[in-house]
C-alpha positions in Angstrom: 23.0 -4.2 -19.4 20.1 -4.3 -17.0 19.6 -7.8 -15.7 16.3 -9.6 -15.3 16.8 -9.7 -11.6 16.9 -5.9 -11.6 13.7 -5.8 -13.4 12.0 -7.8 -10.6 13.1 -5.0 -8.2 11.7 -2.3 -10.5 8.4 -4.2 -10.7 8.2 -4.5 -6.9 9.0 -0.9 -6.4 7.0 0.7 -9.2 4.8 -1.9 -10.8 6.6 -1.2 -14.1 9.9 -2.5 -15.4 11.4 -3.7 -18.5 12.6 -7.3 -18.5 16.0 -7.2 -20.0 16.4 -3.9 -21.7 19.8 -3.5 -23.4 21.6 -0.4 -25.0 21.2 -1.8 -28.6 19.5 -4.3 -30.6 22.5 -6.3 -31.2 23.1 -6.9 -27.5 19.5 -7.9 -27.0 19.5 -10.4 -29.8 22.9 -11.8 -28.6 21.9 -12.2 -25.1 18.7 -14.2 -25.7 17.1 -12.5 -22.6 13.4 -12.2 -22.2 11.1 -10.0 -20.2 10.6 -6.7 -22.1 7.3 -5.2 -23.1 7.9 -6.8 -26.5 7.5 -10.2 -25.0 3.9 -9.6 -24.4 1.5 -10.9 -27.0 -1.2 -8.6 -28.5 -3.8 -10.1 -26.3 -1.7 -9.8 -23.2 -0.9 -6.2 -24.0 -4.6 -5.3 -24.5 -5.6 -7.3 -21.3 -3.0 -5.6 -19.0 -3.5 -2.1 -20.4 -7.3 -2.4 -20.0 -6.9 -3.7 -16.6 -4.5 -1.0 -15.5 -6.7 1.8 -17.0 -9.7 0.4 -15.2 -7.8 0.0 -11.9 -6.6 3.6 -12.2 -10.2 4.9 -12.7 -11.6 2.8 -9.8 -8.8 3.9 -7.4 -9.5 7.6 -8.2 -13.3 7.0 -8.0 -13.0 5.4 -4.5 -10.4 7.5 -2.9 -11.5 11.0 -4.0 -14.7 11.0 -1.9 -12.6 10.3 1.2 -10.4 13.3 0.5 -13.4 15.6 -0.2 -15.2 14.5 2.9 -12.3 14.9 5.2 -11.5 18.3 3.8 -15.1 19.7 3.7 -16.6 18.5 7.0 -15.0 19.8 10.2 -16.3 16.7 12.1 -14.0 14.6 10.1 -10.8 16.8 9.8 -10.7 17.6 13.4 -9.8 14.1 14.2 -6.1 13.2 13.8 -7.0 9.6 12.7 -9.0 11.0 9.7 -6.0 13.1 8.6 -3.9 9.9 8.4 -6.7 8.3 6.4 -6.7 11.3 4.1 -2.9 10.8 3.7 -3.4 7.1 2.8 -6.1 8.2 0.2 -3.9 10.8 -1.3 -1.1 8.3 -1.7 -3.6 6.0 -3.5 -4.8 8.8 -5.8 -1.2 9.5 -6.7 -0.7 6.1 -7.8 -4.0 6.2 -9.8 -3.1 9.5 -11.5 0.6 9.1 -11.9 1.8 5.4 -11.9 -0.9 3.4 -13.6 -1.7 5.8 -16.6 1.9 6.2 -17.5 2.5 2.5 -17.2 -0.2 1.8 -19.7 1.5 4.2 -22.1 4.8 2.4 -21.7 3.2 -1.0 -22.3 1.5 0.3 -25.5 4.7 2.2 -26.6 7.7 0.3 -25.3 10.5 1.8 -27.4 11.0 4.8 -25.3 11.1 2.9 -22.0 13.1 0.0 -23.5 16.1 2.0 -24.6 16.0 5.2 -22.4 18.1 5.2 -19.2 16.2 8.2 -18.1 12.9 6.5 -18.6 14.0 3.4 -16.5 15.2 5.7 -13.7 12.1 7.7 -13.8 9.9 4.6 -13.4 12.0 3.3 -10.7 11.7 6.5 -8.7 8.0 7.1 -9.5 7.1 3.6 -8.6 9.1 3.6 -5.4 7.6 6.9 -4.4 4.0 5.7 -5.0 4.2 2.3 -3.3 6.5 3.2 -0.5 4.4 6.2 0.3 1.3 4.0 0.5 3.1 1.6 2.9 4.4 4.4 5.1 0.9 5.9 5.4 -0.6 2.5 6.2 2.1 1.9 8.9 1.5 5.4 10.4 -2.4 4.7 10.5 -1.9 1.4 12.2 0.5 2.7 15.0 -1.8 5.8 15.6 -4.8 3.5 16.1 -2.8 1.3 18.4 -1.7 4.2 20.5 -5.2 5.6 20.7 -6.6 2.2 22.0 -3.6 1.3 24.2 -2.8 4.8 25.6 -5.9 7.0 25.2 -4.8 9.7 27.6 -1.3 10.0 26.1 -2.7 9.9 22.7 -4.7 13.1 23.2 -1.5 14.9 24.4 0.9 13.6 21.8 -1.1 13.4 18.6 -2.2 17.0 18.0 -3.3 18.2 14.7 -0.1 20.1 14.0 2.1 17.2 15.0 0.1 15.0 12.7 0.6 17.4 9.8 4.3 17.5 10.5 4.3 13.7 10.7 2.7 13.4 7.3 5.3 15.8 5.9 8.1 13.7 7.3 6.5 10.6 5.8 6.6 12.0 2.3 10.1 13.4 2.7 11.3 10.0 3.8 9.5 8.5 0.8 11.0 10.9 -1.5 14.5 10.2 -0.2 13.9 6.5 -0.4 12.7 6.7 -4.0 15.6 9.0 -5.0 18.1 6.5 -3.4 16.9 3.8 -5.8 18.7 5.5 -8.7 22.0 4.7 -6.9 21.3 1.0 -6.5 23.2 -1.6 -8.5 21.4 -3.6 -11.2 21.8 -6.9 -9.3 19.7 -6.4 -6.3 18.1 -9.8 -6.7 20.8 -11.7 -8.4 19.9 -15.4 -8.1 23.1 -16.3 -6.4 23.2 -13.4 -3.8 21.0 -12.1 -1.1 22.8 -9.0 0.2 21.7 -6.7 2.9 20.1 -4.4 0.3 17.8 -7.2 -0.5 16.6 -7.5 3.1 16.2 -3.7 3.4 14.0 -3.5 0.3 11.9 -6.5 1.1 11.5 -5.4 4.8 10.4 -2.0 3.8 8.1 -3.2 1.1 6.4 -6.1 2.7 7.8 -7.6 6.0 7.8 -4.4 8.1 4.3 -3.2 7.4 3.0 -6.8 7.8 4.7 -7.1 11.2 3.3 -3.7 12.3 -0.2 -4.7 11.2 -0.1 -8.1 13.0 1.3 -6.6 16.2 -0.8 -3.5 16.5 -4.1 -5.5 15.7 -3.2 -8.3 18.2 -2.6 -5.6 20.9 -5.8 -3.8 20.1 -7.9 -7.0 20.3 -6.1 -7.8 23.7 -6.8 -4.3 25.1 -10.5 -4.4 24.0 -10.9 -7.8 25.7 -9.3 -6.5 28.9 -11.6 -3.4 28.9 -14.7 -5.7 28.5 -13.5 -7.8 31.4 -13.2 -4.7 33.6 -16.7 -3.5 32.6 -18.1 -6.9 33.5 -16.2 -7.0 36.7 -17.4 -3.5 37.7 -21.1 -4.2 36.9 -21.1 -7.7 38.4 -19.3 -7.9 41.8 -19.4 -11.7 41.6 -17.8 -11.8 38.2 -15.2 -14.5 38.0 -12.4 -13.4 35.6 -11.1 -16.9 35.3 -14.4 -18.2 34.0 -14.6 -18.8 30.3 -17.0 -16.4 28.5 -18.1 -15.8 25.0 -16.6 -12.9 23.1 -18.6 -9.7 23.3 -19.7 -7.8 20.2 -16.9 -5.2 20.8 -14.2 -7.9 20.9 -15.7 -9.6 17.8 -15.7 -6.3 16.0 -12.0 -5.5 16.9 -10.8 -9.1 16.0 -12.7 -8.9 12.7 -11.2 -5.6 11.8 -7.6 -6.8 12.6 -8.1 -10.0 10.6 -9.4 -8.2 7.6 -6.6 -5.7 7.6 -3.9 -8.4 7.9 -5.4 -10.7 5.4 -6.0 -8.1 2.9 -2.4 -6.8 3.1 -0.9 -10.3 3.1 -3.0 -11.7 0.3 -2.6 -8.7 -2.0 1.0 -7.9 -1.5 2.5 -11.3 -1.0 2.2 -12.6 -4.7 4.5 -9.9 -6.1 7.1 -10.4 -3.3 7.1 -14.1 -3.5 7.4 -14.1 -7.2 10.5 -12.0 -6.8 12.0 -14.3 -4.2 11.3 -17.3 -6.2 12.8 -15.9 -9.4 15.9 -14.8 -7.3 16.3 -18.3 -5.9 15.5 -20.5 -8.8 16.5 -18.3 -11.8 14.5 -16.9 -14.7 11.0 -18.3 -15.3 9.1 -18.5 -18.5 6.8 -15.6 -19.1 8.0 -13.9 -16.0 7.2 -10.3 -17.1 3.6 -11.1 -17.7 3.3 -12.8 -14.4 4.9 -9.7 -12.7 2.2 -7.5 -14.3 -0.5 -9.8 -13.1 0.8 -9.7 -9.5 0.9 -5.9 -9.7 -2.7 -6.0 -10.6 -3.4 -7.9 -7.5 -1.3 -5.5 -5.5 -3.0 -2.4 -6.7 -6.5 -3.8 -5.5 -5.4 -2.7 -2.1 -5.6 1.0 -3.1 -9.2 0.2 -4.1 -10.4 -1.5 -1.0 -8.5 1.0 1.5 -11.4 3.4 1.5 -13.8 0.6 2.3 -11.7 -0.7 5.2 -10.7 2.6 6.9 -13.4 5.2 5.8 -16.7 3.5 5.9 -18.0 4.2 9.4 -21.3 6.0 10.1 -19.8 9.4 10.0 -18.0 9.0 6.7 -21.1 7.5 5.2 -23.1 10.5 6.4 -20.5 12.8 4.9 -20.6 10.9 1.5 -24.5 11.3 1.3 -24.2 15.1 2.1 -21.4 15.5 -0.4 -23.3 13.7 -3.2 -26.5 15.7 -2.5 -24.5 19.0 -2.2 -25.6 19.3 1.3 -22.9 21.5 3.1 -24.7 21.5 6.6 -22.5 20.3 9.4 -22.7 16.6 10.5 -22.7 15.3 13.9 -19.3 15.1 15.6 -17.5 11.8 15.5 -17.7 10.0 18.9 
């Protein structure tokens, strides 16, 4: 029997899980457990299915232009940072094409998923691959940006295009191994009375580690920008007093705003699903838990929609989008 606590793990990793799937109807009736797709009312099923379908469409619609722009225009794909943005958008598209549509099918037709061990493992692996791949791409993008700001000369030497491509391949190999390893996990990863090292590993990989990387890298970027602005002021004004309080420059404000937006978006959209799992693990099964998990997943997937707006909306990308939409294949100005 698969416990409700294992279903929380499946939902965190793949956005889809059955609540208390059993091997036969007798066991299900005897156990009195809840949380399967059959626990959803008709209105809840319609609402979740419609929302998932709409999200899948919007994710594809917002991320495909990024992929096309980077692949077509040399001014974009010559920059290693844009290759990592391309990688992040590809991970989002995989989620929109693979995870969400099949999730809708399983919500509408739950018998196959409810009683098939293969279906449960398939969704665990697929969900882990999609979500973990997105998080790995996000971490790689943040680290590359931090090194570019903190160590610009070393960045040019270390982050060549070939090395970035190899790094992207390594990211997806690690993601595949991680998702395949989920098939060997026990069914009580988040048992209410236990909190074993596996739990810590899963949660750190899926929520805590990317959050720490985002906070650290963006704080360091803001500090470096402020230091550089002070140096410019000191060189342009010999009588400049570095100890004198001064207002933030527009460059500092821009760096701080970008960092705050990235951290807040990640925390606000990823934390509901993680906190719900922890609360359930600590305090036991809650009423209507499966529906709440699905709603948290709806919030989580918004991140795949806003990613292009956050990472691929500068002047060069906007110019590439206009040329792409107007079928203009002429070269665009190089990215500064």
